[in-house]
N, C-alpha and C positions, 0 to 999 in steps of 0.2 A: 356605776361605771368602774371597771377595774383599772387600777393604776399599776404600771410596771416601772420600776426604778432600775435604770441601767447605769452602773458606775463607770465613769470615764476618767482617764488620767491626763493631766495637763503635761505638755512637754516643757521641760526646763533645761537651762544650760547644764552641762555635766557638773555634777556635784562632787567635789574632792574633799572628803571629810578631814583629811590630814592638813588642809589649809584653812579649816574653820577657825575663826578668831576667838577661841574660847577664853583667852586671857583678857578680853575686853568685858567679860561678864563677872558677876560676883561669884564667890566660891560655892554658893548654893543658890539655886534658882528653880522656878516652876516653868516648865516648857508648855506653851499652848500653841496650837496650830489649827489651820483649817484643813478640811479633808484632802484638798489638792496637794498638800505638803506632807501627808502622812508618811510616805516612804522616806523622806528626808528626816522627819522627826524620829522615826524608828531607828535610823542609823545613828543619830545623835544620842538617843537614849542608851543604845548598846555600847557606845564609845566612851561617854563621859559620866563619871560618878557624881559630878557636881549637879546633875539633873536629879533632884530629889522627888519631883512629881511631874506628871505630864498629863495633858488632857486635850482631846479634840474639842474645839469650841464652835458654837454658833453665835450669831449676833446678839442673842439674848442670854448667853450662858452666864451662870453665876459661879464664881470660884471661891472655895474656902481655903485660903492660904494667906500667910503674911510674908511669904517669900517674894523676892523680886521676880518679875515675870519676863520671860523672853517669848515674844510673839513671832511666829513664822507664818506669814500670809501676805495678802495684797491690800493696798488701800488703807483707809481709816475707819471703815464701817465697824470692824470688830474692836479696834483700838479704842474708839469712843466709848464703847460699853465698858472697857477695862478701866477707863479713867476714874469711874466712880468707886472702883473696888481696890485700887492699889496706886500708890504714889511712885513706885519704882517699876517702870515699864521700859523694856528694851525691844527693838525690832531687828530682825535679820533680813537683809536683802540678798537673795541668792544671786542676783544678776551682777552685783559688784563685790559680793562677799564681804559686806560691811555690816557692823552692828552699831546701832544708834540708840542712845538713851533719849526717851521722850522728855523734852524740857519741862521742868516743873511749872513754868508759866502756862503751858498748854493745859496742864491738868487743873491749875487754878482757874483758868478761863472757863473750863467746862463746869467746874464746881460752882463758880459764880453764876453761870447760866441757870443751874438748877436752883440756886438760892433765889434768883429772880422769879422763877416759876412758882416756888413755894410761897413767896410773898403775894403773887397774883392769886394763887389758889386760896390763901387765907382770907383775902379781901373779897372774894367772889361769893355771891349769895345763892346763885343757881348753878348746880354742878351736874354734869352728865357722867355716868359711869359706863365705860366701854367694856363689853363682854364679847368674846369670840367663841363660837361653838366648835372651833377646830380642836381636834384631839390634842390633849396636852396643854391647851390654852383656856379651856372652859372653866372659869372661876366664878360661877354664879353664887356660891356660898360666900365668897369674899365680897362680891358686889353687894349682896343683901346686907351683910354686916356693915359695910361702908355706908350704905344708904341710911341705916338706922343711926349710925354715929353722927352723920352729917345733919340729920333731922333733929337730933338732940342739941346740935349747935345752931339751931334756927336757920338752917340752910335748906333750900329746896333741892331734892336729889332725884334724878331720873336714871333708870338703867336702860341702856341701849344695847340690844343684842343683834349680832350679825355673824355670818360665817367669815366673810372678808370685810375687814374694817377699812372703808374708803374715807380718807381724811376729807376729801372734797365734799362728801355727802353731809358732813357736819354743818355745812353752811345752811342746811335746811332747818337748823334749830337755832335761830338767832337769839332766842331768849336764854340759852345756856351760855354762861360766861366762861366756864372752865371745865375741863374733862379730866377724869382719873382713868387711867388705862389698866385693865387687869389681864390683858392678853400679852403678846410678845412685848417685852420692855422697850424694844427699839422703836415702837410706834411713837413714843414720846419725842423722838428726834425729828419727827415730821411736822411738828407744830409747837409754837411757843405757848399754846393754850392747853397742852396735854402733859400730864406728869404720871409716872408709873406709881402704882399704889404702894410698892415697897419703899418708896422714898418718903411717904407721908405717914406711915405707920409708926 
């Protein structure tokens, strides 16, 4: 079945770049944004030399930078992913024209959650390795490598392959204690029994 993607633009309050609170940000930073905010991000990139890098992101994007990050988008879905990559994250709210720095306590809380998962993973004897057949997410080579490594550690390992990974379906495998995800990294956020493979390598 053919799929047609039609880009649509979200309506925002009028954006006045001259009132953008640039002084609230570090002298150099990395600008990241979701597709809905691309027009605003482009205006900022053309205006301010303090933006050294910029990138449109998805929930599973990985960033290669040590610069502080300014995120332009909605909610916490994308920010949660950034927690594991950087300790200096700022967000811009176009509705009130304010910039907020994410508290260090929030970042520590997220990292502690990951530490708890790692502890549970190490103590588990039976591991499931999740593989998605979606384009860009199919990591069967990595899954096979993980399986061999786990078996060398005297753990039982099973590879579960599906196009759409439905977390609820994992209840059908009560013998599996913990899962390693090789698809979209954000899948790990849906369960305390799933961790992304990049965090255990």
